[in-house]
C-alpha positions in Angstrom: 34.2 46.2 34.2 30.5 47.3 34.7 30.2 45.0 37.7 33.2 46.4 39.3 32.0 49.9 38.6 28.8 49.3 40.3 30.5 47.6 43.4 32.5 50.8 43.9 29.4 53.1 43.5 27.4 51.0 45.9 30.2 50.7 48.5 29.5 52.9 51.7 32.9 52.7 53.2 35.1 55.9 53.3 37.8 54.2 51.3 37.4 51.7 48.4 40.7 50.2 47.5 40.9 48.8 44.0 43.7 46.4 43.5 45.1 44.3 40.7 48.0 43.3 38.4 49.6 45.7 36.0 47.1 46.4 33.1 44.1 44.9 34.7 42.2 48.2 34.3 42.5 50.0 37.5 43.1 53.5 35.9 40.4 52.7 33.4 38.0 52.1 36.2 39.0 55.4 37.9 38.2 57.1 34.5 34.9 55.5 34.3 34.1 56.4 37.9 35.1 60.0 37.2 32.7 60.1 34.3 29.9 58.7 36.3 30.5 61.0 39.3 30.6 64.1 37.1 27.5 63.0 35.3 25.8 62.9 38.7 27.1 66.4 39.5 29.6 65.2 42.0 32.9 67.0 42.4 35.9 64.8 41.7 39.4 65.5 43.0 42.1 63.3 41.9 45.8 62.6 42.4 48.3 60.1 41.2 51.6 59.0 42.6 54.8 58.3 40.6 57.7 55.9 41.1 59.9 58.8 42.2 57.5 59.5 45.2 55.9 62.6 43.8 52.2 63.2 43.8 50.3 65.4 41.5 46.7 66.3 40.8 45.3 64.4 37.8 42.2 64.2 35.6 41.2 60.8 34.2 40.1 60.8 30.7 39.0 57.8 28.6 40.3 57.6 25.0 37.9 57.8 22.1 37.5 54.0 21.7 36.8 53.6 25.4 39.4 51.0 25.9 42.0 53.0 27.7 41.9 55.0 30.8 45.2 56.8 30.8 45.2 59.8 33.1 46.1 63.2 31.7 47.8 65.1 34.4 46.8 68.8 35.0 48.5 71.6 36.9 48.5 71.5 40.6 46.3 74.1 42.4 42.9 75.5 41.8 41.4 75.9 38.4 39.2 79.0 37.6 35.6 78.1 38.4 36.5 74.9 40.2 37.0 74.2 43.9 40.4 73.7 45.3 42.0 70.2 44.8 42.4 68.1 47.9 45.9 66.9 48.5 47.2 64.3 50.9 51.0 65.0 50.5 53.7 64.6 50.6 53.8 66.4 53.9 57.2 66.4 55.6 57.2 64.7 58.9 53.8 63.3 58.7 55.0 59.7 59.1 56.9 60.4 62.2 54.5 62.8 63.8 50.8 61.8 64.0 49.8 65.4 64.7 51.3 66.6 61.5 49.5 63.9 59.6 46.2 64.8 61.3 46.6 68.5 60.4 47.3 67.6 56.8 44.3 65.2 56.7 42.0 68.0 58.1 43.2 70.4 55.4 42.5 67.8 52.7 39.0 67.1 54.2 38.3 70.9 54.3 39.2 71.1 50.6 36.8 68.2 49.8 34.1 69.9 51.8 34.6 73.1 49.7 33.7 70.9 46.6 30.2 70.4 48.1 28.4 67.3 49.3 29.1 64.0 47.7 32.7 64.9 46.8 35.1 62.1 46.0 38.9 61.8 46.1 40.4 59.5 43.4 43.9 58.3 44.1 45.8 56.4 41.4 49.1 54.4 41.6 49.0 54.1 45.4 51.8 51.4 45.0 54.2 54.4 44.8 52.9 56.2 47.8 55.6 57.7 50.2 55.5 57.1 53.9 54.3 60.7 54.7 51.4 60.6 52.2 50.4 57.2 53.6 50.3 58.6 57.0 48.1 61.5 55.8 45.8 59.1 54.0 45.4 56.9 57.1 44.4 60.0 59.1 42.0 61.3 56.5 39.9 58.2 55.9 38.2 58.3 59.5 37.3 61.9 58.7 35.1 60.7 55.7 31.6 59.1 56.0 31.6 57.1 52.8 28.4 58.8 51.5 28.8 62.5 51.4 32.6 62.3 51.1 34.6 59.3 50.1 37.9 58.1 48.5 38.7 55.5 45.9 42.2 54.4 45.6 43.9 52.2 43.0 46.8 50.0 44.1 48.8 47.8 41.8 50.1 44.4 43.0 52.9 43.9 43.6 53.4 47.3 45.4 56.4 49.5 45.7 58.6 49.3 48.6 56.9 51.7 50.9 53.4 50.4 50.2 54.6 46.8 50.5 56.3 47.4 53.8 53.9 49.7 55.5 50.7 49.5 53.6 49.4 46.2 55.2 49.7 47.5 58.7 47.7 50.7 57.7 45.1 48.7 55.8 44.6 46.3 58.7 44.0 49.2 61.1 41.4 50.7 58.8 39.7 47.3 58.3 39.2 46.8 62.0 37.2 50.1 62.0 35.3 48.9 58.9 36.6 52.0 57.0 37.9 50.2 53.9 36.4 47.9 51.2 38.9 46.2 49.0 37.9 45.2 45.4 40.4 43.1 43.4 40.2 43.5 39.5 41.1 40.0 38.2 42.5 39.3 34.8 40.0 38.2 32.1 38.9 34.7 32.0 38.6 33.0 28.6 34.8 33.5 28.7 35.1 37.1 29.6 37.8 37.7 27.1 35.7 36.2 24.3 32.9 38.6 25.3 35.3 41.6 25.2 36.6 40.5 21.7 33.1 40.0 20.4 32.2 43.6 21.3 35.4 44.9 20.0 35.4 43.0 16.6 31.7 43.0 16.1 32.0 39.3 15.3 32.0 36.1 17.4 35.7 35.3 18.1 36.8 31.7 17.2 38.2 29.7 20.0 41.7 29.7 18.3 41.7 33.5 18.6 40.5 33.5 22.2 43.2 30.9 23.1 45.9 32.8 21.3 45.2 36.2 22.8 44.7 34.7 26.3 48.0 32.8 26.0 49.9 36.0 25.2 48.1 38.3 27.7 46.9 36.0 30.5 43.7 38.1 30.3 45.3 41.4 31.3 43.2 44.1 29.8 46.0 46.5 28.6 47.8 43.6 27.1 44.7 42.4 25.3 44.3 45.8 23.6 48.0 45.7 22.5 47.7 42.2 21.3 44.6 42.9 19.3 46.3 46.0 17.8 49.2 43.8 16.7 47.1 41.1 15.2 45.0 43.6 13.2 48.2 45.3 11.9 49.6 42.0 10.5 46.2 40.8 9.2 46.0 37.8 11.5 42.4 38.2 12.1 39.9 37.6 9.4 36.1 37.6 9.7 34.1 34.9 7.8 30.4 34.1 8.4 30.2 36.6 11.4 33.2 34.7 13.2 36.6 36.2 13.7 39.3 33.7 12.9 43.0 33.7 14.0 45.3 33.2 11.0 48.6 32.0 12.5 50.7 32.3 9.3 50.1 36.1 9.2 51.9 36.6 12.5 55.1 35.4 10.8 55.2 38.5 8.6 55.3 41.2 11.3 57.4 41.7 14.4 55.6 42.8 17.6 55.8 46.6 17.9 57.4 48.1 21.1 54.2 48.9 23.0 54.3 51.5 25.7 53.5 49.1 28.4 56.8 47.3 27.9 58.7 50.5 28.6 57.9 50.1 32.2 61.1 48.1 32.5 63.1 50.8 30.6 61.7 53.4 33.0 63.3 51.6 36.0 66.7 52.1 34.7 69.3 50.9 32.2 70.4 48.1 34.6 67.0 46.6 35.0 66.4 47.1 31.3 69.3 45.0 30.4 68.3 42.3 32.7 64.8 42.3 31.5 65.9 41.8 27.8 68.1 38.9 28.6 65.5 37.3 30.7 63.1 37.5 27.9 65.2 34.8 26.3 66.3 33.0 29.4 63.3 33.0 31.8 61.9 29.7 30.5 65.2 28.1 31.5 63.9 27.9 35.1 66.3 28.2 38.0 69.4 28.5 35.8 68.1 31.7 34.2 69.6 34.3 36.8 73.0 32.7 36.7 73.0 32.6 32.9 71.8 36.2 32.8 74.8 37.1 34.9 77.2 35.4 32.7 75.8 37.1 29.6 75.9 40.6 31.1 79.0 40.0 33.1 77.8 40.6 36.6 77.5 38.4 39.7 74.2 36.4 39.9 73.3 38.1 43.2 73.3 41.4 41.4 71.0 39.9 38.8 68.8 38.8 41.6 68.7 42.2 43.1 67.6 43.7 39.6 65.1 40.9 39.2 63.5 41.9 42.5 63.2 45.5 41.3 61.4 44.2 38.1 59.2 41.9 40.3 58.1 44.9 42.4 57.4 46.9 39.2 55.1 44.0 38.0 57.3 43.2 35.1 58.2 39.7 36.4 56.7 37.2 38.8 58.6 34.9 41.0 57.4 31.2 41.5 59.7 29.4 44.0 63.1 29.3 42.2 61.9 30.3 38.7 60.9 33.6 37.2 58.3 34.3 34.4 57.0 37.4 32.7 53.7 38.7 34.0 52.6 39.2 30.4 54.1 36.7 27.8 53.6 39.2 25.0 55.9 41.6 26.8 58.7 39.0 26.8 58.4 38.7 23.0 58.5 42.5 22.6 61.5 42.7 24.9 63.3 40.0 22.9 62.5 41.8 19.7 64.0 45.1 21.1 67.4 43.3 21.1 69.9 43.9 18.2 70.9 41.0 16.0 74.3 40.5 17.8 72.7 40.7 21.2 69.9 38.3 20.3 72.5 35.9 18.9 74.8 36.0 21.9 72.1 35.5 24.5 70.6 32.6 22.5 73.9 31.0 22.0 74.6 31.0 25.8 71.1 29.4 26.3 71.5 26.7 23.6 74.9 25.7 24.9 73.5 25.4 28.5 70.6 23.3 27.1 72.9 21.0 25.0 75.2 20.5 27.9 72.5 19.6 30.3 73.2 22.5 32.7 69.7 23.9 32.0 66.4 22.6 30.8 63.4 24.1 29.0 60.1 22.5 29.1 58.8 24.8 26.4 59.9 23.1 23.1 58.7 26.0 21.1 60.9 28.4 23.1 63.9 26.0 22.7 63.4 26.2 19.0 63.3 29.9 18.9 66.5 30.0 20.8 68.1 27.7 18.2 66.8 30.0 15.4 68.2 33.1 17.3 71.6 31.5 18.0 72.2 30.9 14.2 75.7 29.8 13.4 77.0 30.7 16.9 76.3 27.1 17.8 76.7 23.8 15.9 74.7 24.6 12.8 74.2 21.0 11.8 72.8 20.0 15.1 70.6 23.2 15.3 69.3 22.7 11.9 68.3 19.1 12.6 66.4 20.1 15.7 64.7 23.0 14.0 63.5 20.8 11.2 62.2 18.1 13.5 60.4 20.7 15.6 58.8 22.4 12.5 57.5 19.1 11.2 56.0 18.2 14.6 54.4 21.7 15.0 50.7 21.9 15.4 48.4 24.1 13.5 48.5 26.8 16.1 52.3 27.1 15.7 52.3 27.8 11.9 54.1 31.1 12.3 56.7 29.5 14.5 57.2 26.6 12.0 57.8 29.0 9.2 60.4 30.9 11.3 62.1 27.6 12.3 62.2 26.4 8.7 63.6 29.7 7.5 66.3 29.5 10.2 67.1 25.8 9.3 67.5 26.7 5.7 70.2 29.2 6.7 71.9 26.7 8.8 71.9 23.9 6.3 75.4 22.4 5.9 75.2 21.7 2.2 73.1 22.7 -0.9 71.1 19.6 -1.0 70.0 20.0 2.7 69.1 23.7 2.0 67.1 22.7 -1.1 65.2 20.1 1.0 64.5 22.7 3.8 63.4 25.4 1.3 61.0 22.9 -0.3 59.4 22.1 3.1 59.2 25.9 3.7 57.5 26.5 0.5 55.1 23.6 1.1 54.1 25.1 4.5 53.6 28.5 3.0 51.3 27.0 0.3 49.4 24.9 2.8 48.7 28.2 4.8 47.3 29.9 1.6 50.4 32.2 1.1 50.8 31.1 -2.5 52.9 34.2 -3.4 55.6 33.4 -0.8 55.5 29.8 -1.8 56.0 30.5 -5.4 58.9 33.0 -4.6 60.8 30.2 -2.7 60.0 27.5 -5.4 61.5 29.7 -8.1 64.6 30.0 -6.1 64.7 26.2 -5.5 64.2 25.4 -9.2 66.7 27.7 -10.5 69.5 27.8 -7.9 69.3 24.3 -6.6 68.0 22.3 -9.6 71.4 20.5 -9.8 71.3 19.0 -6.3 67.7 17.8 -6.2 66.6 14.2 -7.2 63.7 13.5 -9.5 61.3 13.2 -6.8 62.0 16.5 -5.1 62.0 18.2 -8.5 58.6 16.9 -9.4 57.3 17.8 -6.0 58.6 21.4 -6.4 57.2 21.7 -9.9 53.8 20.2 -9.0 53.6 22.5 -6.0 54.5 25.4 -8.2 51.6 24.5 -10.5 49.2 24.4 -7.7 50.4 27.8 -6.4 49.7 29.2 -9.9 46.2 27.9 -9.7 45.8 29.3 -6.2 46.8 32.7 -7.5 44.5 32.3 -10.5 47.6 32.7 -12.8 46.3 30.3 -15.5 48.4 31.5 -18.5 51.6 29.6 -17.4 49.4 26.6 -16.5 48.0 26.7 -20.2 51.5 26.8 -21.6 52.6 23.7 -19.7 49.2 21.9 -20.5 49.6 22.8 -24.2 53.2 21.7 -24.3 54.3 25.3 -25.2 56.6 25.4 -22.2 58.9 22.4 -22.0 59.6 21.1 -18.6 63.0 19.3 -17.9 63.1 15.5 -17.0 62.3 12.3 -18.8 59.1 11.8 -20.8 57.2 10.3 -17.9 58.1 13.3 -15.7 57.0 15.8 -18.2 53.8 13.9 -19.0 52.9 13.8 -15.3 53.4 17.6 -15.1 51.2 18.1 -18.1 48.6 15.9 -16.6 48.7 18.0 -13.5 48.5 21.2 -15.3 45.5 20.0 -17.3 43.7 18.8 -14.2 44.2 22.2 -12.6 42.5 23.8 -15.7 39.7 21.3 -15.5 40.8 19.7 -18.8 40.3 16.3 -17.3 40.1 14.3 -20.5 43.6 15.6 -21.5 44.8 15.1 -17.9 43.8 11.5 -17.9 45.4 10.9 -21.3 48.8 12.5 -20.2 48.6 10.5 -16.9 48.0 7.3 -19.0 51.1 8.3 -21.0 53.2 8.8 -18.0 52.1 5.7 -16.0 54.0 3.0 -18.1 57.3 5.0 -18.0 57.2 6.0 -14.3 58.8 3.8 -11.7 56.3 2.6 -9.1 58.5 4.1 -6.3 58.7 7.7 -7.7 56.6 10.5 -6.3 55.2 11.4 -9.8 53.8 7.8 -10.0 51.4 8.9 -7.2 50.2 12.0 -9.2 49.8 10.0 -12.4 47.8 7.3 -10.7 45.5 9.8 -9.0 45.0 11.9 -12.1 44.2 8.8 -14.1 41.7 7.5 -11.5 40.0 10.7 -10.7 40.0 12.0 -14.1 38.1 9.0 -15.4 35.7 9.2 -12.5 34.8 12.9 -13.1 34.0 11.8 -16.7 31.8 9.0 -15.6 34.4 6.3 -16.2 34.8 4.7 -12.7 36.5 1.5 -13.7 40.1 2.7 -12.9 39.0 4.4 -9.8 37.1 1.3 -8.5 40.2 -0.8 -9.3 42.5 1.6 -7.5 40.2 1.5 -4.5 40.1 -2.3 -4.4 43.8 -2.7 -5.0 45.1 -0.3 -2.4 48.0 -2.5 -1.6 49.4 -1.6 -5.0 49.4 2.2 -4.4 52.7 3.8 -5.2 54.8 4.6 -2.2 52.1 3.3 0.1 54.7 2.6 2.8 55.4 6.3 3.2 52.8 7.9 5.4 52.3 11.1 3.6 51.9 9.5 0.2 49.5 6.9 1.7 47.4 9.8 3.3 47.4 11.7 0.2 46.0 8.8 -1.8 43.4 7.9 0.8 42.3 11.6 0.9 42.0 11.6 -3.0 39.9 8.6 -3.1 37.7 10.0 -0.3 37.3 13.0 -2.6 36.1 10.7 -5.4 33.6 8.9 -3.2 32.3 12.1 -1.4 31.7 14.1 -4.6 29.5 11.2 -5.8 27.6 11.2 -2.5 28.9 7.9 -1.3 29.3 8.4 2.5 29.1 4.8 3.5 32.0 3.7 1.3 34.0 6.8 2.3 33.6 5.7 6.0 34.5 2.2 5.1 37.7 3.3 3.3 38.7 5.2 6.4 37.9 2.2 8.7 39.8 -0.2 6.4 42.9 2.0 6.5 42.7 2.3 10.3 41.9 6.1 9.9 39.3 8.5 11.2 37.7 11.6 9.8 40.4 13.6 11.7 43.0 12.1 9.3 41.3 13.3 6.3 41.8 16.7 4.7 39.7 19.7 5.9 37.7 19.9 2.6 36.8 16.2 2.8 35.9 16.5 6.4 33.5 19.4 5.6 31.8 17.4 2.8 31.5 14.3 4.9 30.0 16.4 7.7 27.3 17.7 5.4 26.3 14.3 4.2 26.2 13.0 7.9 24.0 16.0 8.7 26.5 17.9 10.9 26.2 21.3 9.3 27.8 23.2 12.2 31.1 21.2 11.7 31.0 21.6 8.0 30.4 25.3 8.2 33.3 25.7 10.6 35.7 23.8 8.5 34.7 25.6 5.3 34.9 29.1 6.9 38.1 28.5 8.5 39.5 27.3 5.3 38.4 30.7 3.7 39.9 32.6 6.6 43.2 30.9 6.2 43.2 30.9 2.4 44.1 27.2 2.5 43.9 24.8 -0.4 43.4 21.6 1.5 43.8 18.1 0.0 43.4 17.1 -3.6 42.2 20.3 -5.4 38.8 18.9 -6.5 37.9 18.4 -2.8 37.8 22.1 -2.3 35.1 22.8 -4.9 33.1 19.8 -3.3 33.4 21.3 0.1 32.1 24.6 -1.0 29.2 23.1 -2.9 28.1 20.9 -0.1 28.6 23.7 2.6 26.6 26.2 0.5 23.7 23.8 0.2 23.8 23.4 4.0 23.9 27.1 4.9 21.3 28.0 2.3 19.0 25.5 4.0 19.5 27.4 7.2 18.6 30.9 5.7 22.2 32.0 5.9 22.3 33.3 2.3 24.9 36.1 2.6 27.2 33.5 4.2 26.6 31.3 1.2 27.5 34.1 -1.1 30.6 34.7 0.9 31.7 31.1 0.4 31.0 31.1 -3.3 33.1 34.3 -3.7 35.9 32.6 -1.8 35.6 29.6 -4.0 36.1 31.8 -7.1 39.2 33.6 -5.8 41.6 31.1 -7.3 41.1 28.9 -10.3 38.7 26.2 -9.0 39.0 22.7 -10.1 35.6 21.3 -11.0 34.4 24.8 -11.2 30.9 23.8 -12.4 30.3 22.7 -8.8 30.7 26.3 -7.7 28.2 27.4 -10.3 25.7 24.8 -9.1 26.2 26.2 -5.5 25.5 29.8 -6.8 22.2 28.6 -8.4 21.0 27.3 -4.9 21.4 30.8 -3.6 19.4 32.4 -6.4 16.7 29.8 -5.9 16.5 30.4 -2.2 16.1 34.2 -2.9 13.1 33.4 -5.1 14.8 34.0 -8.4 13.9 30.6 -9.9 14.4 31.7 -13.5 17.8 32.9 -12.9 18.7 29.8 -10.9 17.5 27.6 -13.7 19.5 29.6 -16.3 22.6 29.3 -14.1 22.2 25.6 -14.0 21.7 25.1 -17.6 24.8 27.2 -18.4 26.9 25.3 -15.8 25.7 21.9 -17.1 26.6 22.9 -20.7 30.1 23.9 -19.5 30.5 20.7 -17.8 29.3 18.7 -20.8 31.7 20.6 -23.0 34.5 19.5 -20.9 33.2 15.9 -20.6 32.6 16.2 -16.8 29.7 14.4 -15.1 30.6 14.5 -11.4 27.9 16.5 -9.6 25.7 16.8 -12.7 23.2 14.2 -11.4 22.4 16.6 -8.5 22.1 19.6 -10.8 19.8 17.7 -13.3 17.5 16.8 -10.5 17.5 20.5 -9.2 16.9 21.8 -12.7 14.1 19.3 -13.2 12.4 20.5 -10.0 12.8 24.1 -11.0 11.5 23.5 -14.5 8.3 21.9 -13.2 7.8 24.9 -10.9 8.3 27.2 -13.9 5.9 25.0 -16.1 8.8 24.4 -18.4 7.9 20.8 -19.5 10.4 20.6 -22.3 13.3 21.3 -19.9 12.0 18.9 -17.3 11.8 16.0 -20.1 15.3 16.7 -21.2 16.4 16.5 -17.6 14.7 13.1 -17.4 16.7 11.8 -20.4 19.9 13.2 -19.0 19.3 11.9 -15.4 18.7 8.4 -16.9 21.9 8.7 -18.9 23.9 9.8 -15.8 22.5 7.0 -13.7 23.5 4.4 -16.4 27.0 6.0 -16.8 27.9 6.8 -13.2 26.4 3.7 -11.7 26.3 5.4 -8.2 23.4 5.0 -5.7 23.0 8.8 -5.7 22.6 9.0 -9.5 20.1 6.2 -9.4 18.1 7.8 -6.6 18.0 11.1 -8.4 17.0 9.6 -11.8 14.1 7.8 -10.0 13.0 11.1 -8.4 13.1 13.0 -11.7 11.2 10.1 -13.5 8.6 10.2 -10.7 8.2 14.0 -10.8 8.1 14.3 -14.6 6.2 11.2 -15.6 4.2 10.7 -12.4 5.5 7.1 -12.0 4.6 5.9 -8.5 7.1 3.0 -8.8 10.0 5.4 -9.4 8.9 7.5 -6.4 8.9 4.4 -4.2 12.2 3.4 -5.5 13.8 6.9 -4.9 12.5 6.8 -1.3 13.9 3.2 -0.7 17.3 4.4 -2.0 17.3 7.6 0.3 16.3 5.5 3.4 19.0 3.0 2.7 21.7 5.7 2.2 20.7 7.3 5.5 21.7 10.9 4.7 19.3 13.2 6.6 19.5 16.3 4.3 19.1 14.2 1.1 16.2 12.3 2.5 14.3 15.4 3.9 14.7 17.2 0.6 13.5 14.2 -1.4 10.4 13.7 0.6 9.3 17.4 0.4 9.9 17.4 -3.4 8.0 14.2 -3.9 5.1 15.4 -1.9 5.2 18.7 -3.7 4.8 16.9 -7.0 2.0 14.7 -5.5 4.2 11.6 -5.7 4.4 10.6 -1.9 2.1 10.4 1.0 1.8 14.0 2.7 2.2 12.2 6.0 5.8 11.6 5.3 6.3 15.4 5.7 6.4 14.8 9.4 9.6 12.7 9.0 11.2 15.3 6.8 10.3 18.0 9.2 11.9 16.3 12.1 15.0 15.5 10.1 15.3 19.2 9.2 15.1 20.2 12.9 18.3 18.3 13.6 20.0 20.1 10.8 18.8 23.6 12.1 17.6 24.0 8.4 15.3 27.0 9.3 14.7 27.9 5.6 13.7 24.4 4.6 11.6 23.9 7.8 9.6 27.0 6.9 9.0 25.9 3.2 8.0 22.5 4.6 5.5 24.0 7.1 3.9 25.9 4.2 3.7 22.6 2.2 2.2 20.9 5.4 -0.5 23.4 5.7 -1.3 23.2 2.0 -1.6 19.4 2.3 -3.6 19.5 5.5 -0.9 18.1 7.8 -1.1 19.4 11.2 2.1 21.2 12.4 2.5 20.5 16.1 3.9 23.0 18.6 2.4 26.4 17.7 4.7 28.2 20.2 7.8 26.5 18.7 6.7 27.3 15.2 6.3 31.1 16.1 9.8 31.1 17.8 11.3 29.3 14.7 9.7 31.8 12.4 11.1 34.6 14.4 14.6 33.0 14.4 14.4 32.7 10.6 13.4 36.3 10.1 16.1 37.4 12.5 18.7 35.1 10.5 17.7 36.8 7.3 18.0 40.3 8.8 21.3 39.3 10.3 22.5 38.2 6.9 21.8 41.8 5.7 18.9 41.0 3.4 16.5 43.8 2.4 12.8 43.4 3.0 12.2 42.8 -0.7 14.8 39.9 -0.6 13.4 38.5 2.6 9.9 38.6 1.1 11.2 36.7 -2.0 13.0 34.1 0.2 9.8 33.5 2.3 7.5 33.7 -0.7 5.4 36.4 0.9 4.9 40.2 0.4 7.0 43.1 1.6 4.1 44.3 3.7 4.0 41.0 5.5 7.7 41.2 6.2 7.4 44.7 7.6 4.6 43.5 9.9 6.6 40.5 11.1 9.6 42.7 11.7 7.6 45.2 13.7 6.3 42.4 15.9 9.8 41.0 16.3 11.1 44.4 17.3 8.4 44.8 20.0 9.1 41.3 21.4 12.9 41.5 21.3 13.3 45.1 22.5 15.4 46.1 19.4 14.3 49.3 17.6 15.5 48.8 14.1 16.9 46.3 11.7 20.5 47.5 12.3 20.2 47.0 16.0 18.9 43.5 15.5 21.5 42.7 12.8 24.3 43.9 15.0 23.0 41.9 18.0 22.9 38.7 15.8 26.4 39.4 14.3 27.9 39.9 17.7 26.2 36.9 19.2 24.0 38.9 21.7 20.9 37.2 20.0 21.5 33.6 19.7 19.9 31.7 16.8 
């Protein structure tokens, strides 16, 4: 907008004509121009034209948020203390008599002159200009010089009848005399839309949000504002880690409001309004849409075409060869929503019958499904339900809201109770997958009470297991305890009940009990039943979390014997659960081998495991994106333990980058439900405390979390926590704690028998006993494992404890650069200087220190917290901030923080 504003201000022609589609911001530009002119003490005279052909003086006023430029009309005629308003019509006879037009033009010019030098005439909605006023305008422009007196007009495309028929001839004549400059306001590109959303939200919009808004609005300014209002109202925008995410599932809860812009069709008349509403359903059916519209309304197709032409001239619809489409897709949705239930059903039924008979086609499969849902039982319900189910299952992540709508409709269309139960279960699963546990539980209660008699054992177990996971997601642990303790008896055979108790125990982190109940269930459960999958996984993972890996390893080796392996979703579930087991023990190589052996990639894994794998590979950006999107969407991806593993791994990554408030945000999100392997979340929180310089608190938190894990018999992740605590204890000169950590690290290495546990035990031995062989062994392990973050941290800690050659710090320093680990790089530079290792690239070092400082400011840390994080004084922080403000041009922490949050300052 600013570039267009400057282009108008710099133009020297008597007339600047601003053109553009409906909603592209022509009136807003006039309002901004009016502000600028009045600030420069220039008199502004303004008029606007209406569809009826009237013209009236106007005053352009920006709304308080600056995003609308709606004109507020004022009374015609002079206002006390102000010059007379210039008017160009309508003047009777001006179009037929050039002399009449010239006299009127001179009168208008005289009125402008009475306003003083540099008076400007603003004309809005020139698409509605009448012939007489057009003639006066054509005569007026040559009387203006473009500097002292000028005119700016706004013309919507497509124009009204008079402007469309006579305007081009008038403009061509003015162009020949170099009297007019045309400026077209284009819709927003995706890049410019992203910038607009960034400024509006105070956060960087995720690509999914930008794509969704652009698809609904085609970049039209006014529609963007409407869409953002709608998304805010239904809670479909959530900000996590300074990024605004689109949450598709939330749009299923609210219907789009009847925005004022849609009423443009209603203002044209009842006949056009009726056609516009029907075309909201039928336009995607291509060339058959007008004929079908006539059939629905009961008028000839030609009459429909005549009304469509009126809508086209009003900018509501566009015509492309033989097809019609809405200028703004959002408005089609709003128009469809304005129809009553009977009207919606009738129109959709006509459309569906045409599609099924082959007399019409619809390339948009999502719209086809929407028509099926709207038609309801007005068409063959069995066929419609089958199509809706298929489409919902095939729907992508960005179609979540639509999938929920289609499944809901399919459930209503189900021909019998078993089919309805199956559909409702799929609907509950979809709600759960998208974090709406409350809605999922509501549907599951209905399924388990009203449809229990028509569901087989597999479906019943799936429903009850999902119910337990939903309770965990809502942190409603009391019913889980009742089931785990056997106080609430579940229906079914003993194997069924034992599998449910195992699941409940697992969700409460009572893994020893979970494994026992799963062992009880396994012999009694047929290999081809769904609860055989759950029992096998709880047995394998329950043992692994307790340091008993035999069953897990055997299950990994004997993948051909997995229950229901031939069913794709059960195979993927079991692959993902085994990935969780490997990744939470830091075994990236075997996780990648499992995927390769199964012919899968990381994209086939659950989001939580993808995030953890990305951290181990050193792709911190991808990991953070996955974790934050999971938080925004309240999703509980994959086997529940994977979620805690994701949060621990991602927090360790963002802490190393200095993004400590983001780390806190992730930890808070992890605690919202009832986290499985919750001690991993405690370990993550200790990392934040340590990064903020509170080493004593971090050590206490680790000790408490380790005791909690030990009480529950859990060992997974404790090898990392023991090494962390040993390192902290040595910093705090707590030799006794360090020595206990050595004993425990050796025990964990012996029990877990993983490469990571062996590596960490060797590190603790080297640090505590100063054993050079142990130090060498830990470095050998780390290099073989090839995980950049793990290796860089190990090197710096060994050097810090004087158990490795300081020259190795160069390797660690470079590894951290690839991870964008600003905080760890800063700590490593301090260690390098202490050990006499030259840090190359002084300029780069200064820039990196500045970026780290800006990052900590952007995270909202106080000077005291920053000083603790950087192990320096508050006075030093104040000095560094002052220098940063001078170099960057920002005047305060708030300005700098806002610039970082909105992406104006890239880090």
